[in-house]
N, C-alpha and C positions, 0 to 999 in steps of 0.2 A: 496554445503551448505550440512548440516547436515539433515538427513531424519527424520523426527517426526513423530510419532503414539500417538495417543489419550490416550491410556492407555496399550502398548506393553512394555514389560520388554524384553531385548534378549539377552545371550553374543554369541561373537562369538570370536575364535583364533585367534589376530592379526587383529580385523577389531573393530572399535569403532561404538557402537551402541547409538541413542540417543532416548532417551522416554520424552517426552511432556505434560503436556496437558496444556489447556487455560482456563483462567477465562472467565466467564461472565461480562461484563464489569458492573458498578452500577452509576447508573443513580444518578446524581451532582446538577444540575441545567440548563435552558435555556436562551439562550438572544434572544431578537428580539419579534416584534408582525409587525401584518398587517400593511404597511402603506407607505408612501412615506419620512416620517420625516428620518431626520441622528439616525440611531440606529433602526430603521424600514426596511420590507422586503418587496418585491414583489416577492416570487418564490425565496428565496437564493436556489442555487445551487454550484459552486466549492467551494473549499475552500483551504487555505494554511496558512502556522506558519513558521515563522522566528525564528531564534536563541533569539530570547529573548523573544517566547512565543507569539508576538502578533498574533493575527489571523484576515487575509484577509477573507473575503467572495463578493463572486460573486451575486451581487443583479438582477437577470437578468430582471426579466422587469422593472426595475427601471433602467436598462442597465446604473450601478456604480459600480463600488467596491466601498467595505466597510472595515475603520480598525479598530480591537477592541483590546484589551487588552485579556489576558488569559483568567479574570474574566469576560467576554460581557462588558466589559465599553466602549463607542462607543468615537473612537479616531477622525478620517477621513475619507474621500471621495474623489473620482473622477469618470470622466465619464461624462453620459449625452449623449441622443439618436443621432445619427448622421453618418456622415460618415468621418468626418476629426478625424486628427490622437487627441488619446485620449478619442476620442467617442465612444459607442458601440450598437451594435443591435443584442440584445441579450447575452451579456456575457456567458459563458458555464461554463468553468474552467481557473483553476488556476493553476501555478506550480511557486515554488520560488526556485533561486540557492544559493550556499554556499556566493554571492555576495550581497543576499538579494534583486535584480533586479526580480520583478513579470511577468512572460509570462500571456497572459490574450488569449484564443480562443474566439474572436469577430465573435460568430456562419453566424447572416446571413452578414455581410460586406465578411464572406470567409477568414478570415487574421488573424494571429498571431499580438501581440501587445505587448511592451516589456518595461517596464516600471521600474524608480527607486523605493528604498522601501516607500518614501514618493508620490508617483502618478505621478510625473514629467516622461514626456513620453519619450523616448529612442528611438527606430525603432518599423516598421512593416513591415512584408512580406505577401505574396498572394493575391491570387485575383482568379473569379470564373472560374472553368475549371477543368480540367482532367489529363491537362499535368503536369511534375515534379512540385511542387514548389505550384502548385493550390490546391485547394478547394473547395467543393461540400458541407458546414456545418462542420468545422469541431469540435471536441467533446473534448475529453479527451486527457491531457497533462502529460508527464513525461519526466522527468529529468535522464538522466547516470552520474556517476561520474565522466565524463569527462566534462559535462555540455553540452553534447549536447540534445536537444529537439525532443520526439517524439510526434506527432499527431494524432490523430485517425481521418482520414478522413471520416465522416459516409456514406454521400450518394454513396463516389465512393468506398465504402469498401475496405479502404484501411487502412496502416498506412505509414507516412513520417518522413524521421529525418532530420533534420536542426544542423547548430552549432547553438551556441547561439545566431551568428548575422545572422540567417535566410539564411545563405547557404545551398542551398539544399545538402543531403548527398547521399538518397535512399529512395526506398518504398519498400512496399512489402505487399503482400494478394492482392485478390480478388474475389469480390463475391462470393459467392457461401456455403453449405453446407460442403465440402472436408476438408482433414485435411491441405491443403495449404490456402485456403479458409477463408473469414472473411463476417459478414454480419451484415450492419448495427452497425459497432464498435462504441462504446462510453467511457468509462473510459478505464483507461491506466494508470500501475504503473512500474518500472522498479526497480529491486531488486539491491544489490551490489554486485553483479556478473554479474549485465547486463542482465539479463532472463527479457524479457517484459512478463506481464500478459496484455490481454487484454480482454474488456466485450464483447462478441461476440455476441450481445443482440440480434440481428437478429434468430441463430442458438440456441439461449437460453442457453448459454456453456460459460466457461471460456476457453482463450486459450493462451495456454503458446509459449513463443520463444527464441532463441538465440538473441542476440544482432546483429545478421548480417539476423536476420527474419527468421531462418529456426524451421521449427514447429518440437514443443517438446511432449506437449499434452495436451490434453483437455478436460474439464468435465462437466457436467451438461446436463439434457434434462427441457422439458416444464413440471410444474407442482407448485404444492405447499408443497409437501415435502421435505424432508432431501438432500440436493445436488441437487436440482430441481430449477426454475426459472421459473417466472410467465411470460405469455403469450407476455406481454411488454419488458422481457428480465432483465438481468444483467445490471446495469448501471454507478455506483462509483466502484471502487475498491482500497485497499490502504494494506501497510504490516505493519506488527507491527517490532518490535526489533528482532526479531527471525525467521523473513521470513515470517510466518505465512500471509497467503492472506485472509481477510477480504473485501469481498464482499455486494452490499446495489442491493437490490433485491426491485427495487420499488413497483411493481405491487402487491406483496406480503407483505409488507410494513415489512421487517424485514430485518435484517445484518445477513451474515452467513458467519461464517470464514472455512478455511481451510488449509493442509498445503500444498507446494508448486508444493506438485504432486498432490492435489486434494482431497486427503483425507478427509471426512467430520469432521470436529470437534466441532461445536455446533453453535448455532443461539439465536438471541434476537428480540424482537420487534412485534409487532401487531399494527393493526388498529387502532387510536382514536388519542384523544387530550390531554389522560393524560402524565404523565411523564414517559419515556421509549417507547411509542406510536407515531407511526407514521404517516404521512400522503404525499404518495408518496416523502418516504427519497430520497436523491437524492447522495451527494458524503461523505465521509470522509478522516480522517485524523488525524494521530498520532500525540503528541507531540513533540518534538525533543527525550527527553528521555523515551516515551514510556508511560507515567501513565496516560496519558489524553487522552481520544477519541470523537473527533466533530463530529457529523453528523448533516446535512444540511438536516431538514425535511421541503422540498417545499411548501406543502399544508398549514401547520401550522404554514408556513412562520416565521419561527425560527431556531435556530441553540441549538442541543442538546449536552450536555457535561455530560462524563462519565468519572468515575476513571476507571482505568485497571492495573492490575496487571499481569505478567506471572508467573505463579510457578515456581519452579527451575529447567533449564534443567537438565537431569541427563545421562549423557554419562556411556555405560558400556562394559566394553571390558574382554579379559582375557590374560594372559599372559604364555606362555611354564615355564617350568620348569628348572633350569641350565640355562638360557639365558637373557642377558639384554633385557628390556623391553623397545621400544619406541611408542608412539603413538599421535596422533595430530586430532583437530577437529575445524571447520569455527567460528567464533564466532563474536563480535562485536567488537570493538576497546571501553575499560573500562571496560568491563565485567571484573569481579572476577572470579575464581574458586578456591573450594576445590577439591585435586585428594586426595584420599583415596584407600586401598586396607583390600582384607581380605583374609584371608588363605581357607579358605569355608564357602558356601551360608547356613549353618544351622544353625552359633550360629551368625550370622548378625552382627559379630564386625569388624567395620571398625575402621581403621588406618587412622590418617591423615599423608597424605606421602609428600604435597607442596602446597601450595596456587600460583597460577599462577592468570597473570593478562594480560590481552591480550592487546597487543601495536597495535596490526596491524587486517588482519581479518581470523589470524589464529594462534591458541597457541598449546601449547605441552607439555609435560611431559617424563622424563624417569626415570627408576626404575632399580636398579643395582640386581637383582634377586641372581645373582650367582649360590651359589647349592642349596637354597631355593627349595622349593616344590613350584610347581606352585600357582601363585597367583591371584585372581579378582581385577577388579581396577572398580571406578564410578569416575566423576566429578560431581559435583554438582556447579549449578551458585548460587552464594552467594545474597545476597541482595545488 
């Protein structure tokens, strides 16, 4: 992934440096109120969104999943308290695959249930225990690009991985404060490169792993300052289209944003019932094109919706005199970039070189410098 800095600009010979800065989400509207009727909530938690923009909400204390349009209009629901297939005992998190199937962590039934997009039951797996494929209060869910499902097994303090049909693949983590350990993991997210981000709530931090479960880095501590998390610990986590990590801190009633390596970027939210205020926020999710952010506001029994836009990503680098120059950067398919060059950094006279549309998760550009003097390059993501 491209390394992003909140405000830093730099040039290195032969290397691409990204400079990015996140914008604060802007409040748009809310939907939901306290109650048991259709479109009402008793503790909304997990969120998922399909390719059509429909939003699914885990209505925890009503033991059901509800579906809404992107504008918050009620569409459907399924569930009910119980242990039968399609029933729940405190559904917590949701994940949706490329086929529109929905996975639900059925926390107190210690199982994962899988449904079609219309709520039709498909399959389930799990039982109470600490063995492979068992759970003790499963919480966060995350899907990788292969369709495998990662589950935060909170009381067992581990992460388990399954195929989309519930076949156990592996597990990693155990209870403790060390690098290879987690304590009461909750939210979970998987990026396009397979890196796994975990709300390590008991240790008041975010922990990042490879897809094999190898520890990479961790950040955070107990507190209320920038980059810190409350005594309850972080609870929800999501990624924007540039791989920035957004974390819900319910005890501090805010949402914080970080780079993929834990560099603090920004935050928003405070305790309250007004627009942009929270009462123990729980989960968050971006829409498929990354321009709308949904946050489940647990105690206020609503989902808050924010408009969101990323500032242009700027990648800057420098090429040596008299040599052809090739460089590449990681991206998201469909993103469009303008590659520019300049002969110096004094006049700021940038010339367009080429426009590149990403067709996969990387993009590249070539310049035939020939005998010209050293050139400086930058790549700007277009709207």
